[in-house]
C-alpha positions in Angstrom: -0.1 0.1 0.0 1.2 3.6 -1.0 2.4 5.8 1.9 2.8 9.1 0.4 5.8 11.0 1.8 6.6 14.6 1.7 9.8 15.2 -0.2 12.2 18.2 0.1 14.5 18.9 -2.8 17.3 21.2 -2.0 19.6 23.5 -4.2 22.9 23.9 -2.5 24.5 27.3 -2.0 26.4 28.3 -5.1 27.3 31.8 -4.2 31.0 31.4 -4.7 30.6 29.3 -7.9 30.9 30.8 -11.4 28.0 28.7 -12.5 25.6 31.4 -11.0 27.2 34.0 -13.2 26.8 32.1 -16.4 23.8 29.6 -16.3 21.0 28.7 -14.0 21.7 25.7 -11.7 18.7 23.7 -13.2 19.9 20.1 -12.4 17.8 19.7 -9.2 15.1 21.9 -10.7 14.5 19.2 -13.5 14.3 16.5 -10.6 11.9 18.5 -8.8 9.6 19.1 -11.8 9.8 15.4 -12.7 8.7 14.5 -9.1 5.7 17.0 -9.2 4.7 15.7 -12.6 4.7 12.2 -11.2 2.2 13.3 -8.5 4.5 13.3 -5.5 4.4 15.8 -2.7 7.3 17.9 -3.3 8.7 21.0 -1.4 11.7 23.0 -2.4 14.6 24.9 -0.7 17.0 27.1 -2.4 20.1 27.9 -0.2 21.2 30.6 -2.6 18.0 32.7 -1.6 17.8 31.6 2.0 18.4 34.4 4.6 22.0 34.8 5.2 23.1 32.8 8.2 19.8 31.2 8.6 20.1 28.0 6.5 19.7 25.7 9.5 16.6 27.6 10.8 15.0 27.8 7.4 15.6 24.1 6.8 14.4 23.2 10.2 11.2 25.2 9.7 10.5 23.5 6.3 11.1 20.0 7.5 9.1 20.4 10.7 6.2 22.5 9.3 5.6 20.0 6.4 6.5 16.8 8.0 9.3 16.0 5.5 10.4 12.3 5.3 12.8 12.5 2.4 15.4 15.1 1.6 17.5 15.2 -1.5 20.3 17.5 -2.8 22.7 17.3 -5.6 25.3 19.2 -7.6 28.9 19.1 -9.1 32.0 18.0 -7.3 32.6 21.8 -6.6 29.3 21.8 -4.5 30.5 19.0 -2.1 30.7 21.1 1.0 27.3 22.7 0.5 25.6 19.4 -0.3 27.1 18.0 2.8 26.0 20.9 4.9 22.3 20.5 3.8 22.3 16.7 4.3 24.0 16.9 7.7 21.6 19.7 8.7 18.6 17.6 7.7 19.8 14.5 9.7 20.5 16.7 12.8 17.0 18.1 12.6 15.3 14.6 12.0 17.6 11.7 12.4 15.1 9.3 10.8 14.8 11.3 7.6 15.9 9.5 4.4 18.5 11.4 2.5 19.8 11.1 -1.0 22.4 12.9 -3.1 23.0 13.1 -6.8 24.5 15.2 -9.6 27.9 15.1 -11.1 29.4 14.5 -7.6 27.8 11.1 -7.2 27.9 10.1 -10.9 31.5 10.4 -11.2 32.6 9.6 -7.7 29.8 7.5 -6.1 31.8 5.8 -3.3 33.8 8.9 -2.6 30.6 11.0 -2.2 29.1 8.6 0.1 32.3 8.4 2.1 32.6 12.2 2.3 28.8 12.6 3.2 28.1 9.7 5.7 24.6 11.1 6.5 23.6 10.5 2.9 21.6 7.2 2.8 21.4 7.0 -0.9 23.3 8.2 -4.1 21.8 8.7 -7.4 24.1 7.9 -10.2 23.6 9.5 -13.7 20.5 11.5 -14.8 18.1 11.8 -11.9 14.5 12.4 -13.2 13.4 8.8 -13.7 15.6 7.3 -11.1 14.3 9.7 -8.4 10.7 9.2 -9.2 11.2 5.3 -8.9 13.1 5.9 -5.8 10.4 8.0 -4.2 7.7 5.4 -5.2 9.7 2.6 -3.7 10.1 4.5 -0.4 6.4 5.2 -0.3 5.6 1.6 -1.1 8.2 0.1 1.1 9.7 -1.7 -1.8 13.3 -3.1 -2.0 15.5 -0.2 -3.3 17.8 -2.8 -4.8 15.4 -3.0 -7.6 15.7 0.6 -8.4 18.3 1.2 -11.2 21.0 3.8 -10.9 21.5 3.8 -7.1 24.3 3.4 -4.6 23.0 2.3 -1.3 24.6 2.5 2.2 24.4 -0.7 4.1 22.1 -0.6 7.1 25.0 -1.2 9.3 26.5 2.1 8.0 30.1 2.8 7.4 31.6 2.4 4.0 29.9 -0.9 2.8 27.9 -0.1 -0.3 25.5 -1.8 -2.7 25.2 -0.7 -6.4 21.9 -1.4 -8.1 21.7 -2.1 -11.8 23.1 0.7 -14.0 20.5 2.8 -15.6 21.0 3.4 -19.3 21.0 7.0 -20.5 17.5 6.9 -22.0 16.1 10.1 -20.8 14.0 11.6 -23.5 15.1 15.3 -23.2 11.9 16.3 -25.0 9.8 14.5 -22.5 11.3 16.0 -19.4 9.2 18.8 -17.9 10.7 22.3 -17.7 12.7 23.0 -14.6 10.9 24.0 -11.5 11.7 27.5 -11.8 9.1 28.7 -9.3 9.9 26.2 -6.8 13.4 27.3 -6.5 12.9 31.0 -7.2 15.5 30.6 -9.9 14.7 34.0 -11.3 15.1 35.6 -7.9 18.8 34.7 -8.4 18.7 36.7 -11.6 16.5 39.5 -10.4 18.9 42.1 -11.6 19.6 40.4 -14.9 17.5 40.5 -18.0 18.8 37.0 -19.1 16.8 33.9 -19.0 18.8 30.6 -19.2 17.6 27.6 -21.1 19.1 24.3 -21.9 18.4 22.9 -25.4 20.6 19.8 -25.2 22.4 17.5 -22.9 26.0 16.5 -22.7 28.6 17.0 -25.6 29.3 14.8 -28.6 33.1 15.2 -28.0 35.5 13.6 -25.5 38.1 16.3 -24.4 40.4 14.8 -21.8 40.0 17.5 -19.3 36.1 17.4 -19.3 33.5 15.3 -17.4 30.3 16.2 -19.2 27.6 17.3 -16.7 24.7 16.0 -19.0 26.1 12.4 -19.2 28.0 10.6 -22.0 25.1 10.7 -24.6 24.5 13.8 -26.5 20.9 14.6 -27.0 19.2 17.7 -28.5 15.8 19.0 -27.9 13.4 19.6 -30.7 13.0 23.4 -31.5 9.1 23.4 -30.9 9.7 22.4 -27.3 12.5 25.0 -27.0 10.4 27.8 -28.2 7.5 26.8 -26.1 9.6 27.1 -23.0 11.1 30.4 -24.4 7.4 31.6 -24.6 6.8 30.7 -21.1 9.9 32.5 -19.8 8.9 35.6 -21.6 5.4 35.5 -20.3 6.0 34.3 -16.9 9.3 36.0 -16.0 9.5 38.8 -18.6 13.0 37.8 -19.8 14.5 40.4 -22.3 17.6 38.4 -23.2 18.3 34.6 -23.6 21.3 32.6 -22.4 21.7 29.2 -24.2 23.5 27.4 -21.5 24.2 24.1 -23.2 27.8 22.7 -22.8 27.7 22.9 -26.7 24.6 24.5 -28.3 25.2 22.5 -31.6 27.6 21.3 -34.1 24.8 21.0 -36.7 24.8 24.1 -38.8 21.3 23.6 -40.0 20.0 23.5 -36.4 21.7 26.8 -35.8 20.2 28.4 -39.0 16.8 27.1 -38.0 17.1 28.4 -34.4 18.0 31.9 -35.9 15.1 31.9 -38.1 12.7 31.2 -35.4 14.3 33.5 -32.7 14.6 36.5 -35.0 10.9 37.7 -34.7 11.2 37.8 -31.0 13.5 40.7 -31.2 15.5 39.6 -28.3 19.3 39.4 -27.7 20.7 35.9 -27.1 24.2 34.4 -26.3 25.6 30.9 -26.9 28.3 28.4 -26.3 29.9 27.2 -29.6 32.9 25.2 -30.8 35.6 26.5 -33.0 35.3 24.8 -36.4 36.7 25.1 -39.9 33.4 24.4 -41.4 31.7 27.8 -40.4 30.9 30.2 -43.0 30.5 34.1 -43.0 26.7 33.5 -43.6 26.2 31.6 -40.3 27.7 34.3 -38.1 25.9 37.0 -40.1 22.7 35.2 -39.7 23.1 34.7 -36.0 23.9 38.5 -35.5 20.9 39.6 -37.5 18.7 37.3 -35.5 19.8 38.9 -32.2 22.9 36.9 -31.1 25.2 39.3 -29.3 27.9 37.1 -27.7 29.5 33.8 -28.4 31.6 31.8 -25.9 34.3 29.5 -27.2 36.4 26.9 -25.3 39.7 27.5 -27.2 41.9 25.8 -24.7 45.4 26.2 -26.5 47.2 27.8 -29.5 49.4 24.8 -30.0 48.2 22.1 -32.2 50.1 19.4 -30.4 48.4 20.2 -27.1 45.0 20.4 -28.9 45.6 17.0 -30.1 46.6 15.7 -26.7 43.4 17.2 -25.3 41.4 15.4 -28.0 39.7 18.7 -28.9 39.5 17.8 -32.6 40.3 21.4 -33.7 43.4 23.1 -34.8 44.8 26.5 -34.4 43.6 27.3 -38.0 40.1 26.4 -37.0 40.3 28.7 -34.1 41.6 31.7 -36.1 39.0 31.0 -38.8 36.3 31.0 -36.3 37.2 34.1 -34.4 37.7 36.0 -37.5 34.3 35.2 -38.9 32.7 35.8 -35.5 34.2 39.3 -35.2 33.6 40.2 -38.8 29.9 39.6 -38.1 29.9 42.0 -35.3 29.6 39.6 -32.4 31.2 39.8 -29.0 33.7 37.0 -28.4 34.8 35.3 -25.2 37.4 32.6 -25.1 39.0 30.4 -22.5 42.5 28.8 -22.6 43.5 26.2 -20.1 47.1 25.2 -19.2 48.7 22.0 -17.8 47.8 19.3 -20.4 50.3 16.3 -20.5 51.7 17.7 -23.7 52.3 21.2 -22.2 55.7 22.7 -22.1 57.2 26.1 -21.4 57.3 26.4 -25.2 53.7 25.7 -25.7 52.7 28.0 -22.7 54.7 30.9 -24.2 53.0 30.1 -27.7 49.5 30.2 -26.4 49.9 33.4 -24.4 51.7 35.1 -27.2 49.0 34.1 -29.6 46.3 35.5 -27.3 48.0 38.9 -27.0 48.6 39.0 -30.8 44.9 38.3 -31.4 43.2 40.6 -29.0 41.4 42.3 -31.8 39.4 39.1 -32.2 38.8 38.4 -28.6 36.7 40.7 -26.5 37.3 38.7 -23.3 39.6 35.9 -22.6 40.5 33.8 -19.4 43.8 31.9 -18.9 43.4 29.2 -16.3 45.1 26.0 -15.1 43.6 22.7 -15.9 41.7 21.3 -12.9 41.3 17.6 -12.7 37.6 17.0 -12.4 36.4 13.4 -11.4 35.0 11.8 -14.5 37.6 13.3 -16.8 40.4 11.2 -18.5 43.0 13.3 -16.9 41.6 12.6 -13.4 41.3 8.9 -14.0 44.8 8.7 -15.4 46.1 10.8 -12.4 44.4 8.3 -10.1 45.8 5.3 -11.9 49.4 6.7 -11.9 49.3 7.8 -8.3 49.4 11.5 -8.9 46.1 11.5 -7.0 46.7 9.0 -4.1 43.5 9.7 -2.0 40.4 10.6 -4.2 38.3 11.2 -1.0 40.8 13.7 0.2 41.2 15.2 -3.2 37.5 16.0 -3.4 37.4 17.2 0.3 40.1 19.6 -0.5 38.1 21.0 -3.5 40.1 19.3 -6.3 43.5 21.1 -5.8 45.8 21.6 -8.7 47.9 18.6 -9.7 50.8 18.9 -12.2 50.2 16.2 -14.9 51.9 18.4 -17.6 55.3 18.1 -19.3 56.4 21.0 -17.0 58.7 20.3 -14.2 57.3 21.0 -10.8 59.2 24.3 -10.6 58.0 25.3 -13.9 54.5 24.5 -13.1 54.6 26.5 -10.0 55.8 29.5 -11.9 53.0 28.9 -14.4 50.4 29.0 -11.6 51.8 31.5 -9.4 53.5 34.0 -11.8 52.9 33.5 -15.5 49.0 33.1 -15.6 48.3 35.7 -13.0 50.6 38.3 -14.7 49.0 37.5 -18.2 45.5 37.8 -16.9 46.3 41.1 -15.1 47.7 42.6 -18.3 44.6 41.4 -20.3 42.4 43.2 -17.8 44.4 46.3 -18.0 44.6 46.4 -21.7 40.8 46.2 -21.8 40.5 49.6 -20.0 41.4 53.1 -21.0 41.6 56.1 -18.8 39.0 58.9 -19.5 41.1 62.0 -20.1 38.7 64.3 -18.1 37.6 62.2 -15.2 40.7 60.0 -14.8 38.2 57.0 -14.4 38.9 53.5 -16.0 36.5 52.9 -18.8 35.8 49.4 -20.0 36.9 48.9 -23.6 36.4 45.3 -24.7 38.7 44.1 -27.5 
């Protein structure tokens, strides 16, 4: 017999994360929406808009006032401490409450996540929409959780003994998933001073760069445009957005899809920005069409200006592709943003200098650029290789410390320290200084991108 339980889904605090400045944190919002669509009794808590310093009090009030029996929270490995805070707080408030965690943290490091958050009873591995609905149903019916696919279960005796249920295939139909629970988490309260509305039009990425652990899983799936524009209409009507941020890891490598999107977004008369991949197959017409349809900014993960490093990263692009793409983008009048990352196994001081020199020589085609060290995120090939080689000896401690920098490059340790502590900070400082000019009358620094 079903025994409906009240479920609380929590979005961890991300105030120090760059995610909030770029895209809406919609992972748990998709899970919440799916649970609500499935008829479950769902409450929500967003630590980002909780009263400062009152997280424990607010969680306690929600759990007590609504007789919450199940608490779930999830996010990326960088959100580990905040997820732990919420789960620990929930257990302290009500020790018999059932807790589960999910997101990239659990997907790529299931045992480590359970070790690091001992108050988590269950971990959800992979995409959570279907799994969490089946989990909630099993908990309400008193069914054996071992028959729910995609879970890691803590033994009843506690400790670090775990049971893995059958792996769930990546079969989530991205067109069938309900829109994120924007209202439940007050996602637009986070962006109340921004005209942008974020929308995700696909999941994962079709490429396999060595430094990346795709947050949307291993299988790349794109939503149909009809569903995308129905959601855009909803965002305009409900939240009065004036600009659109396409927050996919990669919007599309299908040129026809980009042209079709441009054709449909143009009548809206709204600005939009997008993440794309450098490519030698782009044409002037593509970026001209994007600009005329309202696109104002394109973000590119460029990574390196050395072809050997790009091959080592498995980027599948060349420096020629990068130069071709940026030239076309700027010629079309679009704002360009690029990121370069340093520390690949093929990296040497020569390749470091080559990339930085190239960036400064090509400032006319880059309005904003960031130079950062590679971080070994769990799930990436570089991370897995570092664990196998002993560069990372204790994965639990590595995550607990926030994924500290590890030298897996061709640089000596002294060269690597110089890269991190001197070369990159100085280059970034100069890039910022070059992007400002001093007003001759007021003496104030004025932003001058490009």
